[in-house]
N, C-alpha and C positions, 0 to 999 in steps of 0.2 A: 458590599458584602458581608456581613457577620459573621466569627468562626460559628462553626456547625452549623451554616446554613447553606444550603446547594441549590443548585442549578435549576430552574424548571425547565421541563419539557413540555411541547404544546398539545398535551391530552385536550379533548373536549367530548362535551357531554350530548353533543347534537344526535338525532335520530339516524340509526344505521352506522354509527361512529365506533360499534362496539369493536370493529376487529382493528381499525387505528388505535384506538385506545390501549388494546392487549399489545400491539407490537410497540406501542411508545413504553408501556410498561415493562415489558420483556425487554427492551434495549437500554432501561434505564438500572434494571437488574444487572442486565450485563456490563454495562459500564463501571455502575456502584461497586460491584464484586459481593458484596454481601448487603442488602438493605432491608429495613422492616416495613411495615406496611404504612406505619406512620411516615417514614421517609417518604415513600413511593407516593402520597396522598400530596405532601408539600413539593416533593419533583414536578409532579406530572400538573397539579391542580385538578384532580378529579377528586369526589368525596370519597370519606373512608369506605360507605358502602359500597362505591363503585369499584375502587380497590379490592376488597374484601372479595367479590364477586370474579374480578378477573383473574388475582391468583388462584384463588380456588380451580380456574378453568385452567391457567398454565400449569399448576400443580397436576390436576387431574390427565390431561395432555403429556405429562411426565417430562414439560420444559424446563419446569424451575424445581426446589428441594428446600426443605428445611435446612440451616444450618446453625442450632445450637440457640439461643439465647443470649441478649445483651444483657450485660448485668452492670450496676452501677445506678442506676434509678429507682426512683421509687414505686411502690405498686408491683405488680407481676411484669416480670421482666419481657419486652418484646422479642419477638419471634423473629430472627433474620431469613433472608431467603438468597438463595443465589439460583443461575441457571445449572443446569444439569447439564455438565458436559460429553455425557453419554446420550444426550436427546437426540441428537442426530448428528449427520456427517457430511462432509463435500469434500469433493476432488478439486483442486489446482493445478493448471498446465502453464508453463510458459515457454513460449517458443520463441527463439531466437537465433541470430545468425552464428552465434557459437555456442550452443546448449540448447536441451531441450530437459527442463524439468517438471515432476510430474510431485507433488505433494498431497496426502491423505488429514485432514484438519477435521477435530472437534469442534461442537457448537462455541467453544470459550477461542478457538482459532488456533488451540495448540496443535502443532506438527507433531503426526502419529507415525506418518512413514514418509519416506521421501525415497523415490530416485532421480538420479540426476546425471547424462552424460553431455559429456562435453566433445561437441560433434559440428565442425564447421560448415557450416549451412545447408542443414540436415533438409530433406525435399520431405513431401507430402507422406509418402508411399514407407520412409522411416521412421516418423513420428507417429504413424498409426500402428507402424508395426511395434515402436517401443512401447506406447500406453496398453495395445492387447495382451502383452508378453509380460506385464510388471504389474498392473491394476489388482488383478486377483490374488497373487501374490501378498502386495501391499495389504491387503482389505484380511485375508490369514493371518499376516504377520501380528498386524492389529489389532486383531482377533474381533473384527467390524466384522457386522453383516451387511449385506447391500441392500436389504431393504430398507435400513437405515440412511441411506445416502438422499439427501433431498437435489442434489444434481449437479454439475460440472461446471467450471469457470476454466475460462482458456483467455490466456493475455498474451497477446501478439502484437509487433509493432505494426505501426501503419506502413502499407506499402512494400511490404517485407519481401516481395521479389523483384522490387525496382529501383529500391535505394543504392544505389553504386557506393561502395563499400570495400575495402581493399579484397582482392581475390574472390570477390562474388564471382561463382562461375555462370554463365549461361543458361544451363540447365534450373538454376533457383526460380527464373520468371515462372514456373508450374506453382508456385504460389499466388500468381496474380490471377482474381477473378476468381479462387478456388473457394468453395464453402467450407471452412473450416470444423463446423458443428458436425459435417458428416464422416472429418476422421474417428470422431468417437462415438458412431453409432453404436458401435458391438466392442465389448461384449456385454453392455449393462445397456439395459432402456432408461437411459437420465436426460434430464432435459438439460441441455447446455447455452452457457451464455459467456458472448464472446466480446473482449474487451481490449482497448489499445492498454500495452504493458503500460506506460506510463501512468494511465488513467487506474489502469487495475490497482498498483502501487500505492496511488494516491489515495484510492480507497480504501484498502485495507489500514493504510496510515492512520484515516481517518478514523477507522473501526477499534482501531487496536493498538494504535500507537501515540504518537505526540498529538494528532486530532482531538483527544479526550482531553487537551488541554490549550489549545488551539484553534480557535474560530476559522481563522483564514490563513493560509498558509498557502505557499507553492512549491512543488517538488520536484527535484531534479533527479533524472534518473540515470544513472552513468553506467548502459550496457554496452552491446556489440555497436549498437548508435548511443545517439544523446537524446532523450526525450524529458517533457513534464509534463506539468498537470495543476492545475488552479481549482483552489476551494475557497469558496466566499460564503461566510455565513453557513460554513455545514453544506453547503450544495456544491458538488464540481461541475463547473463550468467548462460546458465544451465547444463554447461560441458557435456563428452561423454554420458551418460546413463541419463540426465536431473536430476541427484542428487546432483548438488553443493548447498554448502552452509549446508550440514543437520549437523550441530554441536552438536545438542542434542546427536547424535550417540556416539559423541568421546568420549573417557576417561580420568577421571582425578583424581587426588587421593584425600582421602579422611583423614578425622581427625583419621580414624583406621590402615591407612597407605596401605591399599586396592587402589582400584582402579575399578569405576563405572562410568557410562554414565553419563554423564554432566547433561541431563536431568531427572534424577532421582530424583535430587532435584530445579533443578533451571527449575519449568514450574508450573502451576496451579494446577495439579494432585501431584507435589513433593513438595508445598507448603503448600495444604491441609493436606498432610502427615503430614510436619514439626510440623505443627499446633495443628493437633491431638493431638502428643505426647505431648503436653506442654496444652493441656487441651481445646483448644481452637478449635471454629470452623469458615471456610472461609469466611463464612458469617460476620464475625465482620469486614473483612475490609473493609467492606461498611457503619457500623455503623458510625451515628455520636458522639456517646458515648459508645465507645467500651471497652469491660468489662478493669478493673485493670490487670495490668502488659503487655497486651495485644501488646505495642506498643516497651514495653524489649522484647517481643518474637518476634515480626516482626522485630526490628531492628537485633536480632541473624540471623533470616534468610537471610536477605540483606547481612550482614556481610558473612555468608559463601557462597553463592548464587555467590558475587561480587569476594571471592577467587578461587571458583568453574570453573568462566565464564573466568578467567585468562588465562587457559590455550590452550583454543579455541581463547580468541584473541590474544596472543602471534603467534601464525599461522595465523590468518588473517592478524597482522600486518605485517611478516617475509614474507608471501607469496603472498599476495594479495596488499597491500599498498595502503589502501581505501582514499579518504578524510576523512572519518567522518564513524564512525559506529553508526547507530540508532538502537534503541530499542523503541518495540512497544508491544500491545496485549493487554489483557483483564486485566492485572494488575490496581488500581487505578495510576492517572495519578504522583502522590505524591509519591507514591512507587516505581514505573520507575523512576522518577527524584533522589531518593536516592539510589537506584541501580545506575545510572550513575553517581551519585558523588564517589561514593563508588570506582567502577570501575576506574574513570578517577585517584584516590588519588594513588590506590593499583599497577595499573599496571604500573604508572611510575617507580617504585622498584621493578617488580616482574618478568622484562623482560630485554633483552638486546640487544630488534629490531633496527634496526637504526632510524627508522620512527614508530611513534605511533602516531595512530589516537585519535582524542578524541573521545569520547563517548555523545550522545544527546538522549533527547527522542525523537522520532517521531512527526511528526506535528499532524496527520491523530489521529483520536479519536480511543476507541476501539476497533471501528466497521471496523477497515484497511483492514481486509481481505475481509469483506463485501463488504466495497466501491472499492476497489481495483476490483473486480469480478465484479463490475457492468460496470467500464470504460472498462474491455474488449471488448463487443460489439461498444462503441465509437473508439476505437483505431483500430477495426477491420475492420470498414466499412466507419470512416471518416478521423483519425488521421494517421500521416507519419510513417511510420517505427520508432522504437523512435531512433535506431544508427543515426537516419538521422536530428536529431533536432539541437543541440548547436553544434556550432563552435568554436565560441570566449569563451576563458577560461580566469583564471589567470595561472600565473606561477606555481601555486600547483595542475594544474587541476579542479580548482573549476568554474563552470559556474557562469557567472555574471547574478544576474538577472537582470530584465526588471526595469527601471526606472518608 
């Protein structure tokens, strides 16, 4: 791909495809940041008149706006177009076994307001109450009218009430078979989209993070448990029963010579249990001045976690062959980066896989599942099917980012 050339989106001029073409064009502007109509015609493959009509409609609908002229060329400088951040908004909620987080995001994915509560094994009524008490205050603080909300996304682990994790109370089984969407029926009449937390984080990374650079990646989410998600050629791959990526349930050898689930150690609950055995609390992770010897203890967990993750990574590399493996979740940034470094060092000597994907920290913040959940309504109402996005790629399958 030559300098200045951009990836192509799969626009189509077929009859009744105007909505698809409009969605593809809007997504191109979101990804590109600021593009001219000439850029858009080259990226989408649509004709100049088609792009002119589509961008006019998008402008009239308040979804995009002009962002100055591009200087330096000959003739009349072309006008840059960008999405309007205030075009619409969405709510994202992440329910997990150790916290509940609510975010309000604009159309560009920027978090405008956030409410997060650290609570062990919150019950449905607690989650409902937190949402109802928080959402109108969040809208008021961000100066957002509820009429501009397009929907609400919820990211929640599969089998939330049944997976056995340390400290799970018997009453937590109330989550089993519950219609999660009903928890958010009030006070706002919004369409609710429910997604697995790792899938939501991977989808958010695809829309707003390194997914704009890598077309195929495996996402590892370290939360109270351990989950994963697989994106192939811009599509999230769910598997026959919607349970792909469940690397936390894989078994790996431990120091005693026995085998146990990977998430027994590689998870926030596993980390808390490890720290407690050494006399530390998990709160020390965020202390500016942690207790003496805490760093050495944390290094011990990182080392064991990296070795434990080599088992699923070996399978991922051999069976899936992604461009990159991304790690996200609620661990502090520096801990994720250290874990990625150790994995890259260890996996080179621990596998015979013909191709080894590099491990990197995911771009999105610790709120990746909540932010990814907030993207779900945008994707449903305004953006194209994810597999219909990028067509041009490098020889190894990576997407070339917009200039």
